[in-house]
C-alpha positions in Angstrom: -11.3 0.0 1.6 -8.9 -2.6 0.4 -5.4 -2.5 -0.3 -3.6 -4.2 -2.2 0.0 -5.0 -4.0 1.0 -6.8 -6.4 4.0 -7.7 -8.7 3.2 -6.7 -12.8 4.2 -9.5 -15.2 7.3 -9.2 -17.4 8.2 -5.2 -15.9 12.0 -6.7 -14.8 14.6 -6.8 -17.0 17.4 -9.1 -16.1 20.0 -7.0 -18.1 19.5 -3.6 -17.5 19.6 -5.5 -13.1 15.9 -4.0 -13.1 13.7 -5.8 -10.1 10.2 -6.2 -10.9 7.6 -3.2 -10.3 5.3 -3.5 -7.3 2.1 -1.7 -6.9 0.0 -0.7 -4.2 -3.7 -0.2 -5.0 -6.3 1.4 -2.9 -9.9 -0.3 -3.9 -13.2 1.5 -2.0 -15.0 -1.5 -2.0 -18.6 0.2 -1.8 -18.3 2.1 -4.9 -16.0 0.2 -7.0 -13.6 3.0 -7.4 -9.5 3.0 -7.3 -8.7 5.3 -5.2 -4.8 5.6 -6.1 -1.8 3.6 -6.9 1.4 4.0 -5.3 4.9 2.5 -6.8 6.5 1.0 -3.7 10.5 1.4 -3.8 12.8 -1.2 -4.8 14.8 -0.7 -1.7 12.3 -1.2 0.6 9.1 -3.2 0.8 5.0 -2.8 0.9 4.8 -2.3 4.7 5.8 1.4 5.1 4.6 2.1 1.7 0.9 1.1 3.0 1.7 3.2 5.8 2.7 6.2 3.9 -0.3 5.6 1.5 -2.8 5.1 3.9 -1.5 8.6 5.9 -2.4 10.4 2.2 -5.4 9.4 1.6 -7.0 11.6 5.1 -9.3 8.6 5.7 -11.9 9.1 8.7 -14.3 6.6 9.6 -13.0 3.7 7.1 -12.4 0.0 7.2 -9.3 -0.9 5.7 -8.6 -4.3 5.3 -4.8 -5.6 4.2 -2.7 -8.8 3.8 -1.5 -11.1 6.9 1.8 -8.9 6.0 0.8 -6.0 7.8 -0.2 -7.4 11.2 2.9 -5.6 13.1 3.0 -4.7 16.4 4.9 -1.4 16.0 2.6 1.3 14.3 3.6 4.5 12.0 4.2 7.5 14.1 3.2 9.3 10.5 -0.4 8.3 10.9 -2.7 10.7 12.8 -4.3 9.2 16.1 -7.5 8.9 14.6 -6.6 6.7 11.6 -5.2 4.0 14.4 -8.4 3.6 16.1 
């Protein structure tokens, strides 16, 4: 499974002081299926959103690829221990 975030073009609004929308997608590469989308919070970044997305998918025995941004030393306590190995 691959997880990647994208900023939606032209989704910002300077007049209403709205930042551009940032969406995370979880993609099952073996079946070519989008498993989930998650809108990132305006006040946060992609790292906690990916950890929350992984926690809701309930994966077991899955290989997950993410960007280098997610190579953090501190792991989320929200994920089950099986998902961290």
